[in-house]
N, C-alpha and C positions, 0 to 999 in steps of 0.2 A: 273468443274474438264473435261479437254479438254481430249477428247478420241483419238483415232485411228484413220485414215481415211481409208476408203475400200481401197485404193490404196497402201497405206503404207504396208497395210496388206496382198496385195495378196496373195504373199507366203508363210504367216504363215497359213491363214484358208482358206479351202475349198470354204467359201462362207464368207461373210462381217460379222460379229455379228449384229442381228438385238437389235438395240437397240431405236427405237421409237415407240410408243405404238398410237400417235395422228394422225402424220402427215407421212404417207406412201400410195406408188401407191397401188392398189388392187394387190395381187399374187394370188389371188385365183381364175383361171379359172372356166367359167361357164359350160364349159366339159371340163372333162380329160379323154383321152382314157387309157383303161388299159394296163399293160404293154406287149411289144411287139404287139400291135396292130397298122398300120400304120394308119397316117392320114385320108390317101388317102380310107381305108376301112371302115371308122368310119360310120357304117350306122345302123340303132337300129334293132335287128333281134330276140330280146325275148321280144315277145309281150305277155301280158296278157290275160287270158279266156274274148273273145268279141273282140280280136282284139286293146284294146284301151291301150296305153299306159298311164302308170300312171305320174301325175304332180301334184306339188306342186303350189298351187292357191293362199296362202295365209297363212302367218305366222303372230298369234296372241300373245303378249308375256304376254298376261293375266296380267297386273299391277294391278288392284283393287285385284284380289287375292293374288297375292305373295309380295305385298310390304308390307302390314299389317304386316304376317310372318314372314319377313326379318327385322324388325324395320327399313325398308329404305322409308317409307311413306314422311318424310321428306325433302327427296334430293329434292331440283327447279330444276329439269330436264324432259326431255319429254322421257329418255330411259329407262328400266328395270334397278334398281340396286338390285343385290342381294347379300347374302354372299356365303362363299364356304362351303363344308360340311351339305349343307341342302337343302335339293330339293327344286324344284321352278317347276312351270309347265308352259306350251306353247300350247297354241292348233294351228293345222296344218288342215287345208282346203285342199282335193285333189280335182281330176277332177273326182274322183269315188271312189266307199268304198275299202278298202285295203282289197286285195286276199291274202291268206298264200303262195304263190309263190310271193309275191312282194318284192324286196330285195333296203333298203333304209337305210339310218342314216341319224342323226342331227350334223352338225358339226360346232364347234366351233372354229373359229382364230384367234388369237392375235399377232398383230406385224407384219414385215416385215419377207417373205419366211418362213412361219411357218412350224414346223416339228413336227407331230407326238413322235419322239422319245426326245422331248425338251420338250414336255407339252406345244407347242404354237400352236398345231393344234389335238385338241378333237374330235373324231368320237362315237358319241353314239348310240350304235346298239341296234336293238330289234329283238327277235326271236329266230332263231339258231344261228347268227353269235355271234362270241365271243366278251365280254365286254372289253371297256379299262377302262381308271384311273376314270374316270367318270359313273355312273350309268344310264340308262334309263329303264324307263317302260310304258305302254301306258295304261293308266288309263280308260280312256272311249271313246269307238267310236260309235258316233252315224252319220250313212248315210257318208257323205265324211269328215266330221269333226272329228278327231281324237284329244286327251288328253293327253298329255307325261308328264312324272313326270321326271325331270332330274337331278341329285344327283352331284355336281361337286366335284370331290376329296377335303378333308380337308387342302390338299398342293397343292392345283391349284394355278398357277400365279394370280396376282391381277394386276386388269387392266380392260381393255375396249375390248371387245370381238366381232366378227362378227359372225352372223347365218346365217347357210343356210341349205337347205334341200336337200341331195344329192340323186339321185337314179339313182340305173344302169341299164342302157339301152341294155346291153349286151356286146356292147364294149366297156361302159366307163360309169364313172358318171356324171351324168346330174344334175346340182347345180341351186337353185335358184338365181336369178339377185340380184345383190347386194342391198339391203335395208337397209339405215343408221336408219330407224327408230327402226329395229329390234334389232339393237348393243345392247349388255346388258355388265354393268358395274358388277366386281365381286371383292368383297371386303373380308377383313378377319374377321372372324365369330367370336366373344367371347360369343356366345351364344351355339357352337360345341363343346364339350370335344376333339372331335380328332384334331381339329386345337390350332397349337402352344400357341394362344392367349386366349385359354378358360379362362374365368374368373367365376368362379361357383355361385357366388351371383349376383343376379337380381339389387338389389338397385346399388351396385357396378358399372352393366354394365349400369345401366340407368345415371349413374355420369357422366363414367371414357369413356361410348361411346358415349351417344345421347346427354349429355347436352351440349347445345350450347352457355352456359354463365358461367362464372366462376367470381372468386375473384383471385387476384393474390397481394400477402403480400408485402409489402415495409416497408421504416419506419427504425427501430430500434428494438433490443431484446428487449430494455424495453420502446420503444414506436412505435408500429406495426400499420400500416396505411393499409389500405385497397383499392385497385385500380380495380373497376370493369373493365372486358373485355370480350367483345364479343368474341367469338371463330367463330361462324358461317360458322360451316362444312356443312352445308346443302343448302346455299345461292347459286344462279346462278354461274355458272361457278367456283366455289371451287375444286371442286372434278374434272373437267379436269385440272384445274390450278396444282394439287398437281400431275396430273400423267404427265403434262408438264416438272415441276422440274424433275422426275426423266428420263423424256426423254433426258431434257439438261443436265443429269448428266452422260447418255449413260449409265447407269447402263441396262448390257442385260436382253434382255426380260425376258428368262428362269431364273432368279435369283431373280424376282420380288415376287414370292411367300415365299420367306425365309425371314422371319421378323427380323430376327439378320441382315443379310446383308441390307435390305431395311431401316431400322432405323438408321443404319451406315450409308449411301449414304446421309439420310435426314439431320444428323444431322451436315454434311459437307457441304449440299446444302444450308443450311438456312443464311449460312452468305457467305460473297462474295471474302472471305480474298485470296482465289485461286483459285476458280471455277466457277467464274460469277455466284454464286450463289444469295440467293435470297433481301438479308440486307446487306446495308452498315455500320459496327458499327463506330458511333462517341462519343467519351466521352470528344471533346475538347472545348466544351461550344460556337462552332462557327458551326450554323446549318445554314446557308447562301444558301448553294446549295439544301437543299431539307427541309424537315419537323423535328421539334426536335423531339426526341424520346419519349417525355414527351405528344407531341400532340395527338398521336393515340388511338381512342378509340378500337379496335380487329383490327380480322386479315385480312377482308375480303378484305379491300380497299388495301394494300401491295400484297396481291396475285393475285388478279386480275391485278394489275399494272405491276406488274413481268410477269403473262402468257400473259399483249399483248403487251407485250414491249420488252422482254428478256432481260432488262437491271435491274440491281441494284438496291432496291428502298433505299434512302438516308430519312431516319438514322434511327439506332437501339442502341437499348443498352440490357443488360441482359434479361430484363423482356418481352421487344418485343420479342425478339430471343423465349424465353420460349412460350410464347403467339402463336404467329403465328407455332411453332413447334407443338404446341397441336393443333391446328386446325389442321395442316397435317397428323398426326396423328388417330386423331378420325374419320379426314374424309374416312380414308382409312380401319377402323374398328380398329383398334388397340385400346387398351385402355391404357390410358394414362392422366396424372396428371400435372401439375406448381407445384414445390417446391421451396419454398424460405428457405436458409440456412443464418442464421443470424449470424455475424462476420466469415466470409468464407476468409479460409485462401489463400492468392493470392502469393506464394513464390517463389523466383527467381532460387534458389538452387534445390528445388526437394527434400528437406528433410521436417523432422517434426519440422520446429522451423521455427518462424517467428523473425525475430531480430527488435526489434525497438530501433533505438541510441538517447542518450542524451548526451548534451554538461555536462562539469565540474558541470554549475550553473544550473542542472536542467532542462534546455529548449530541446526542441526538436531537433537533430541534423537532418535537413531536407535535408541538401547536402548529407549525407551519406549513410541516411537510403533508402534501394533498395528495402526489401518487403512491402507488404501494407496487409491492413485487411478491407473489403469491407464489409461496415454495414452491408448490405445483397446481396445474391446472388440468382438468380432463374437458376433451371435447369428443366428437364421432366424426370420423370420416365414411364414406359411403362411397362406393364405386360406381361408377357412371358415365356414360357420353354425354355432351354439352352441346347437342344441337343449337342450341341457343346462341354458340358461342363459335367464335373459329375455331377451326382443325387445330388440334393438338392442345388442348385445354380440355380432354377426358380425361379419365382416370380418375385417381383418388380426391373426393372434395371435401373440403370442413364444413361439419354442420354444428353449430353449437347451441344448445339450449337453457343455458345457464343464464339467466337471466343478466347483461350487463347494459347494455346499449340498444336502441332501438335499432329496427332495419326496415323503413318502409312504413313505419309508424305502431311495431310491433317488437315487443321483447325475444329476438329469433338473432340467428348469427349463419352466414350462407345459404346455398353450398358455394364455396370459394376453392377456386380451382388449385390444387397444392403446389402443381408445376407455376402457375401463375405467382404465389405466393415467394417460391424459391425465383423467379427470373425477377420480380419486382413489377409485374404488370397489373398496376392496382387497378387501375381501369376497368376490368371487367366484374360483371356482378357473379355473386354479391358477396360484399363488405371486404373486397381481399385488404383494404388498407388497415381494417381492425384486428385482423388474423397476422397481418404484415407486422404489427409493431408490437403483438405480444410474443414474438419469437426473436425480435431482431432492433429493439429499441436498446438506445445506449444507457448507462447508467449514469448520471452524471453528479456527483458529491460535490455539494457546495455550502462554504462557508456562509452564515450570515453573522454581519456586524451589530453593534450596539444600535445602527441609523437603521438596519434591516437591509443593506446592499448584501447581494449575494457572490462570492467570488468562487468559480469553481477550481477546486485542487486535485479532481482526479477525474479520469473519465474510464470508464470500463466497459469494453467493446464486447467482449465475449459471455459476462454474465446471464445476460438475457439470453432466456430459449439454449440455456448449457446442454440440454439432453432434453429427446423428444423420444419416448417409447408408448408399444403395444406389445401385446400378445403374441409369441413367434408361432408361427401357423406350425398345429398338430404337435406343440409340447407346451410346456409351464415356463419354458426361457424367455426372458425380454429379448424384444428385436427391437436395437436402436435404431430409428429411420430419420435422425438428426437430418442426415444428408440429403433427405427428400424434400427438406424444407429451407434449406440454404448452403450455399456454398462456404466451404472453408474459411474462416475470418481472414483477411488480408490476402487472397487472391485475388485476382485480376475479375474473376467472376461475378466475387461479392462486391468489390468496388463498383461495378458496371450496375449491378442489381440493386445497388443503395443510391446511386445516381438516378437511376431509372424511378425508385419508388418517389424519391425528393421532385424528379421531374414532376410527377404527379401529384404532389402538393402535401409529401409526408415532411414537414421539416426534421433536419438534421442538426446535431450539438458539433460545432466545428471549432470548439476551445482548442487553442492550443496550448498544450501542455508541454513543461520542459522535463526533459530527460531526468529524473531524482535519480539520487545516488545513495537513498534511504527507503529503506522497505519493510513492511510488519506481513507477516505468513502466521494466521490463526489453524490450529490444528486442533480438533475436539476429537477426543477417543469416542467410539459406542459405550450405551449406557443403557443401562434398563432403570425404567423409571421408578422413584425411590431410591437409588444409589448415589454416590458422590460424584460428580462429573469430574473430570481429568481434564485441563486445557491447558496449552502451552503457546505463547505467544512469542516468534522468533523475528527480530530486529534484524535487519542485513544492509552493514553499510558498505558499499562500493566505492566510496570516494575515498578520497588518501587525508582527507579531517576527521578527528573525533566528533562525535556525534554525542551528545547532551542532550536525552530525548523527554520532555515529561508528556508522558501517557495517560490511557484513562481505559478502561474496562468497565463497559454495557451491558448489564444480563438483563433479560426481559423474557417474559413468558408470550408466546405469540401464535394468534391466529395462523392456519396455513395460509390464508391471504397475507400475510405479512403486519395485518394492524396489531397491537402490541395491546394484550390481554391487560397485562401487568409488569410493571418494573419492579424487580425486586432485588437487585444488588449493582453498587459502584466501586470500585476501586479506582483510586489514582495511585500513579506509579512514577519513578524516576528510572530511567535505564542509560547509561553509558555505553557507547559500540566506539569499539577499537576501528581505526581505517581497515578497511578489507577484513574485514571479522563479521562475525555472527553472536548474538547472545540472544538466550532463550530466558524465560520467566514461566516457570509452572503455575498454574492455578489449580485450588482445588475447591470446587464449588459442592458443600454439605448437601445433601439429597434432603434434608430438614428444610435449606432454604428457600428450595421452591417447589416442594411438594403440596403443601397446606395449600399453595397459592394456583395449582393446576387446572380446578375444576375440567371442566372437557377437552382441554388442549394436552399435545404431548409433543410440541416444540418449542425450544429454547432457542432465541438466538442472542449471540455474545458478538459484541462491535469491540474490538480495541482501535485506537486513535493514538495519535500521537505526533508532537511538535518539536522540531527542533530548530529555531530560527525561522526562517521562513518556509521552512519544508513541513508539508503535512503529509501525513503518511494515514491510510487505513484501511481496515479488513474486515469482513465481518462471515459468520460462521452460521449457517443452523442446524439445530441438533433435534431430530426425529427421535426421542426416548422409544426404546423398544420395553412392550406389553409383553407379558407372560403368556403364554398358551395354553389353549385347552385340549384337553387327551381325548380324543372323540376315536371309538374303540367299535368294533363290528361283534356281533356272534350269528351264527346261520350259512349253512350254504348258499354263496350267491345264485340264486337259478331264478328264471323268469317267472313271476307269478305265485312265488313260494314264499312265505311270511320270513323275516328275518329280526335282528333287534340292533339299534344301535344306543351307545350308552356314551354321554360327556360326563366328564370329571373335571374339578378343577379347586386346586388348593389356594387358599389365601395366605400367601406365603409374605404380605407385608406386616406392618406393625400393629395397623389400625384397620378397624371394622370397613366393610364394603355393605354398604346399605343402599336400599332400593334397587337389587339387580335383577335384570332380565335377560335370561337365555333364552334363544332363538336357535330353530335348525330347520336348512331344508336341502334337498336336492332334486335337481331337477329329473322326471321320469321314475324317481324311488319313493320321495315323500316331499308330502307340500307346506307349507309353513308351518312350524307350530313353537310356542312359545311357553315358557314359564315363568313364574314369576317369585323370588326369595326378596323378603323383607330387610335379613342382614346375613351376612357370613362373616363370623369371629374372625380375629388371625388366628390361622395355621389351622384353621376349619376345613375339611373339606365337603364337596356336593357332588353327588350323583343323580344325573338325568336319566331316563330309559326312554323309550320309545320303539316300536314296532311299525313293521312298514312293507309293504309289499313292490317288488321291483314289475314296473310296468313296460320300463323298454330295456334292449340290451347294447349292449357295448361297454366302455370305459365310463364310468358313472363316479360321481364324486357327492359326499353329503358335507356341508358345512355348517358349523357352530358357532354361534357368537353371543358372547358377554359385554355386557355394557351396563354400567353406573354412575353415578354423579363422579366418585372419588379415581375411577379408570375406565379409560374407553376403548372399543375396539381390540377388544380381547380374543381373539380366532383361533380355530381348527377344523382342520377337516381331515376328511377320511375317503382314499378312492377304494372304488371295487368295481371287477368287470363283471359283467353281467353275459356270462354266456349266449349267444345268436342260438335261436333253435335249428333244428337239424331240418335241413330243406325237406 
C-alpha cells in the first residue's frame, strides 16, 4: 500500500500521520518544560526533603518474572514481550527512597510524535494523580528499589513501546535517557476476557496462539495429504518482521490495536499484487526467478528475507500465503488457524454457479470454460469479537491473503464471520459473498452444440465445499469443520440459507433436471507417482430399458487450481447396460504415459462421460499422486541446550535421475532453515545429509525436511522429539 507522503498531506493534517514503529527518530525529549515556562527559566525549584532531587538510575523490566505469566518465554529476543490487559511488573531504582511529595510517572511511547489522546503516549501515574488508560500501582518499595505493577488497557496499541521514567522538577518533566534494552513489545491477549481476541479454552489458546508447528492439508477430498509447516512465530527477528510489515503498509500507529483493521491490512500485505507485500504469487510452472512454492518448509525464511530486503519474496501459492499469514497472526497474539476447503469454487461472474462446459461428443470444452474448481484452497480463520457488527457475529472469521479479487481496492479478503456464511447473511463486511460462493456454489454441467448454445445436463449441489479441514487441537489429526460453514445439503436450514444468499444478490441455478435412470461412477485407486493408475468406471441402469452407452474417458494432468496443465490420453468406448444392472469397465493407465508430462504437478483428473439417446451422464475424479518419503532420524540425547544431530536420507527408486535437487530442513525452537543442493541423484542412488543443532525450547518439537526438484515435488518427512522441561 503506497501511502501519502508528509509533503502531499501538509494541508490536510496538522502533523503527518505516524505510521512507523521500528524506524523513526526519537521524539521524546529528556526534558520537557511545563506549559508557559520559558526555556531560559528552566531550573529546578522544587527539591525534595534534604535537598536531593529524585532521579531514576536504572529500569529493570523483570523478564524472568513477566514472560512466563504472559506466555512469551519462547520469543527469541532480548526485550520484554507482554500481552495487553494483563499486569506486568518492572523495577525502578532511584537515587533515594521515594517520599510522599515526589511527583513522577512512567511513560510508554510508540511511533513518531506520540500523543496521549491517540493512545500512543501512555503516562502511568501513582498516588493522587489521576490515572490514564493504563493502570499502575506500587507493589513493593525496599530502600531505593521500587517494584511497579503496570496493566495495559485491553484495547491498547500493539507494537514496540519505548519506556521512560519521567520526574517533575518543578519547571518541567525530566525523563530517563533512551535505553533500547527497556523497550517493550505489547501483543494481543487471548487470555484476557476484555481483549477482543479472548479465547476461553486453554487447549485452544495453546494450539492457536502458542503452537509454532502445524499441518496444512492438501491433495483432494478423497485423497487428503498432509504438509508439515513450521510457523516459527517465536524465532529470532520474526516479531520485528511482523511489525515491519505493518510499517510498510503505512497503517497508522493508533489503528494497530484494532484487530479487525489489523488483520485486514495483514491480508493485503501478505501478497505483493498491489502493495509491495510479502510474497509474489506464481502458478505458471516457471519458478526460475525464485523458489518454487512447493520448496518452502515454513514461514521464517520468507518473513526474514522480506524484512531484510523490503522486496517481495518469490514465489507463493495459497498454502504458502496461509502459512505465512498464520505466523504473522499468531506472532502478534491473534488466535489463528489454517483452513483447507476441498473443491473450492472460483467463479468469474460472482454468482453461485460454477459452469463446466462440454462438447457434443462429451469431451471437455477447455477453450470456452472460464470457471474453475480448485482441488483445494487454503485460507485462515482468526478468533475475534466484531464490535463493528451486530451481536452474534463474533467468533471465527475468514481471512484470505491469496490474491483473487479486490476488496476496497486491494487484493485481500475478510474478516468474514463464519456464522454469517453458514446462515447466508452476506450483507455483513467483509467479503462474505465471495467466501460463501467458494463453499456453496452449484456445479452446472453444460453441453455446447455447434452453434454455441448451452444446455445443462447435470447439476451437482454437493461437490463444492465437500470437505473443510483444519488441524485438530493438541494432535496431528484432522478436524472436519464443514458443519461450521454450511448446513447439511437438502435440510430446511440449508434451503433457508441459500434463499437468503440469493436475496442478497447471489444468483443460483434453478435448472430442472429430470431424474435419470442412468448414472456413472468413477473409482480410482491410490497410486504412487510413476506407477500405473487403476481406474474403474461403473455404469448403473436403474430403468427397465436396456441402455447402449457411447462413453469417453478424458485424462488430464491438472494444477491444484483445476486448470489443465496437459492432456495426455483419450479413450472412447461403448457399454451396454442391462435393465436394473450395473456394468464396470476397468482401465489401466501406464505410468510412463503421464510421468514425462508431470513437471511440478502431482494431480491427475479423470472425466468419464457417456450418452445414451437423450441421456447424458458424467463423473470426474481427481487423483493426488503419492510421493516417496524422506527418512529423518536423530542422534544424541534430547536435552535443552545440548548438541544433537539430525540425518536426512533419500533413495531414488525412480527409473530416471533427479536433477537440480533442493533439500531443506528446519524446526521451530531447534534449528533454523537449512538447505543443500544436489546437481543429480541417479536412479537407485542414496543421498545422506547431516546437520547438528542445539535445542533452544523445551516440549514436543518437530524437524521437517523437504526435497524439491523438477521431476518430483513435495517429497517430505519429519521427526518429532520431546525436549524435557528444566527442573524448577
